[in-house]
C-alpha positions in Angstrom: 0.0 0.0 0.0 1.4 3.4 -1.0 2.2 5.8 1.8 -0.2 8.7 2.2 0.9 11.9 0.6 2.4 14.5 2.9 0.8 17.9 2.1 3.9 19.7 3.5 6.0 18.5 0.6 5.9 21.4 -1.8 4.9 19.4 -4.8 1.8 18.1 -3.1 1.1 21.5 -1.5 1.0 23.2 -4.9 -1.1 20.4 -6.4 -3.7 21.0 -3.7 -3.8 24.8 -3.6 -2.3 25.8 -7.0 -4.8 24.4 -9.5 -7.9 26.0 -11.0 -10.3 23.4 -9.5 -9.1 24.2 -6.0 -9.1 27.9 -6.0 -11.7 27.9 -3.2 -9.0 26.2 -1.0 -6.4 28.8 -1.9 -8.9 31.6 -1.2 -9.6 30.1 2.2 -5.9 29.7 3.0 -5.1 33.3 2.0 -8.1 34.7 4.0 -7.0 32.8 7.1 -3.7 34.6 7.0 -4.1 38.2 5.7 -5.9 41.0 7.5 -9.5 42.2 7.0 -8.6 44.8 4.4 -6.8 42.2 2.2 -9.5 39.5 2.1 -10.3 38.1 -1.4 -13.4 36.7 -2.9 -11.7 35.4 -6.0 -8.2 34.9 -7.3 -6.5 34.4 -10.7 -3.6 31.9 -10.6 -0.6 33.5 -12.3 1.5 30.3 -12.3 -1.0 27.3 -12.1 0.5 23.9 -11.3 2.2 22.2 -14.2 4.3 19.2 -13.6 6.8 20.4 -16.3 7.5 23.5 -14.3 9.4 22.0 -11.4 12.9 20.7 -11.1 13.8 17.5 -9.3 16.4 19.0 -6.9 15.6 19.4 -3.2 15.4 23.2 -3.2 13.5 23.9 -6.3 10.8 26.6 -5.8 7.2 25.7 -6.1 5.5 28.9 -5.1 2.0 29.9 -5.9 1.4 33.3 -7.5 -2.1 34.7 -7.4 -3.9 38.0 -8.2 -6.9 38.8 -6.0 -10.1 40.3 -7.4 -9.0 43.5 -5.6 -5.8 43.6 -7.7 -3.5 42.7 -4.9 -0.8 40.0 -5.6 0.0 37.0 -3.4 3.1 34.8 -3.3 2.5 31.6 -1.3 5.3 29.2 -0.7 5.8 26.2 1.6 9.5 25.8 2.5 10.7 22.3 3.3 14.2 22.9 4.5 15.9 25.6 6.5 18.6 27.1 4.2 21.0 29.9 4.4 19.7 33.5 3.7 16.1 32.4 3.6 15.0 35.9 4.7 16.8 37.5 1.8 15.2 35.0 -0.6 11.7 35.8 0.8 12.3 39.5 0.1 13.7 38.7 -3.4 10.6 36.8 -4.4 8.4 39.6 -3.0 10.3 42.2 -5.0 10.2 40.2 -8.2 6.4 39.8 -8.0 6.0 43.5 -7.2 8.1 44.6 -10.2 6.5 42.1 -12.6 3.3 44.1 -12.4 4.7 47.1 -14.2 4.7 47.1 -18.0 7.0 49.5 -19.9 4.2 52.0 -20.7 2.5 52.0 -17.3 2.8 54.4 -14.4 4.0 53.6 -10.9 0.5 54.3 -9.7 -0.7 51.0 -11.2 1.4 49.0 -8.8 -0.7 47.0 -6.3 0.2 45.7 -2.8 2.1 42.4 -2.8 1.8 40.0 0.1 4.3 37.2 0.6 3.1 34.2 2.6 5.9 31.8 3.7 4.8 28.5 5.3 7.9 27.1 7.0 8.5 23.5 8.1 11.1 24.8 10.7 11.5 27.5 13.3 13.0 30.6 11.6 12.2 33.2 14.3 13.1 31.8 17.7 12.9 35.2 19.4 9.1 35.1 19.4 6.6 32.4 20.4 3.8 33.2 17.8 3.8 30.8 14.9 2.2 33.5 12.6 4.2 36.7 12.3 3.5 39.7 10.0 6.3 42.0 8.8 5.7 45.5 7.3 7.8 48.6 6.7 7.1 51.1 9.4 8.8 54.3 10.7 11.2 53.3 13.5 10.1 55.7 16.3 6.4 56.3 15.6 5.5 52.9 14.1 3.8 54.7 11.1 3.0 52.4 8.3 4.0 54.4 5.2 5.2 51.9 2.6 1.9 50.0 2.5 2.6 47.8 -0.5 5.1 45.5 1.3 3.8 42.7 3.7 5.4 39.4 4.5 3.8 36.6 6.6 5.7 33.7 8.1 3.9 30.6 9.3 6.2 28.4 11.4 4.6 24.9 11.5 6.9 23.5 14.2 5.8 26.2 16.6 2.2 25.3 15.9 2.8 21.5 16.5 4.8 22.3 19.7 1.9 24.4 21.0 -1.0 22.0 20.2 0.8 18.7 21.1 0.6 15.3 19.4 -2.7 14.0 20.7 -5.8 14.6 18.7 -8.0 15.7 21.6 -5.4 18.2 22.8 -4.9 19.6 19.3 -8.6 20.1 18.7 -9.1 21.9 22.0 -6.5 24.5 21.0 -7.7 25.2 17.5 -9.3 28.6 17.4 -8.9 30.1 13.9 -9.0 29.1 10.2 -5.2 29.4 10.1 -5.1 26.9 13.0 -7.3 24.6 10.9 -5.0 24.8 7.9 -1.9 24.3 10.0 -3.5 21.2 11.5 -4.2 19.9 8.0 -0.6 20.5 6.9 1.0 18.9 10.0 -1.5 16.4 11.4 -3.5 15.3 8.4 -3.0 11.7 9.6 -5.4 12.4 12.6 -8.1 13.9 10.4 -11.0 11.7 9.2 -13.4 13.5 6.9 -16.4 11.6 8.3 -15.5 12.2 12.0 -14.4 15.8 12.2 -15.1 17.8 15.4 -17.3 20.9 15.0 -14.4 23.3 14.9 -12.9 21.4 11.9 -16.1 20.5 10.2 -15.7 22.9 7.3 -16.4 22.3 3.6 -13.0 23.6 2.5 -11.1 21.3 5.0 -13.2 18.3 3.9 -12.4 19.0 0.3 -8.7 19.4 1.0 -8.6 16.0 2.8 -10.5 14.3 -0.1 -8.2 15.9 -2.7 -5.1 14.6 -0.8 -6.7 11.2 -0.4 -7.3 10.7 -4.1 -4.2 12.6 -5.4 -2.2 10.7 -8.0 1.3 11.4 -9.3 2.8 10.7 -12.6 6.1 8.7 -12.4 8.0 12.0 -12.8 6.0 13.7 -10.1 6.4 10.7 -7.8 10.1 10.7 -8.2 10.4 14.4 -7.4 8.0 14.0 -4.5 10.1 11.2 -3.0 13.2 13.3 -3.4 11.6 16.3 -1.6 10.1 14.0 1.1 13.5 12.6 1.8 14.9 16.0 2.6 11.9 16.7 4.9 12.7 13.5 6.8 16.4 14.3 7.0 15.5 17.7 8.4 13.1 16.2 10.9 15.7 13.6 12.0 18.3 16.2 12.4 16.0 18.3 14.5 15.2 15.3 16.7 18.9 14.5 17.2 19.5 18.2 18.1 16.7 18.1 20.7 18.1 14.8 22.1 21.6 16.4 22.4 20.1 19.4 24.1 18.2 17.2 26.6 21.4 15.2 27.3 23.3 18.4 28.0 20.6 19.5 30.4 20.8 16.2 32.3 24.6 16.4 32.4 24.4 20.0 33.8 22.0 18.9 36.5 24.3 16.0 37.5 27.2 18.4 37.8 25.2 20.9 39.9 24.2 18.1 42.3 27.7 16.8 42.5 29.0 20.3 43.3 26.4 20.6 46.1 27.4 17.2 47.5 31.1 18.1 47.4 30.4 21.2 49.5 28.8 19.0 52.0 32.0 16.9 52.3 30.7 13.6 50.8 33.4 11.2 49.5 34.0 11.2 45.7 32.9 7.6 45.3 29.5 8.2 47.0 28.9 11.2 44.8 29.8 9.2 41.7 27.2 6.5 42.7 24.6 9.1 43.5 24.9 11.1 40.3 26.0 8.6 37.7 29.1 10.7 37.0 32.5 9.0 36.7 34.9 9.4 39.6 37.2 11.3 37.2 34.3 13.8 36.4 33.6 14.4 40.0 37.3 14.8 40.8 37.5 17.5 38.0 35.0 19.5 40.0 
């Protein structure tokens, strides 16, 4: 039996949200992220999914470009791996979509706002806890929003899963918004049964997305590229797990050393401290 397709792999993501038949899913995703003034009722796909348009390397870009009925442009991308200078690349793709609007005979006044939406399979901004962050250009002292055409959103899926936990009941109890719903679909689709969705998740667009994923078929070329991209997602997840394990081990070692130091101050023999803490005699003597 073929393994279920992972919607966080960029090829699958674009095949769900980047085709004409599923524009309602893309509209729902966009509206779950952008502010009230940028909501869309319809979109035009500027680069609809085409299997001939992607490369088979691990870092090929499968973004979704769309133009809202209000004229605003959107660039949506799911990023598999944490790579160097990702922030610069996000700005570059925003700038390219912004400048692509202007034809040689047109005036600058025809330029519309461009919103970049970057869904990340890793933690990119450890300084803040929110998994959804919005970046704009504002005046440093007053906070005045003057350059209104630039807006970038980051959705850090690892922060979402860390917050809601791994159990289905716990996850459901913490879902409060449409963005939470889509984040649950992208990260915990294995827990979602279209016929048994709790009320907070019982939405037509989520049901359709689950069904689209369940019946999704790949050509041999698409399957090969998908497997290559999935491999990198798994390598990243394994690397993260090992890093967390190393961090936990360092924490345990630090705790042992602190206990040993306290026991030394109380005058206990080195051998007894070694037995009590699990440290070697040599490690205790070094203290």
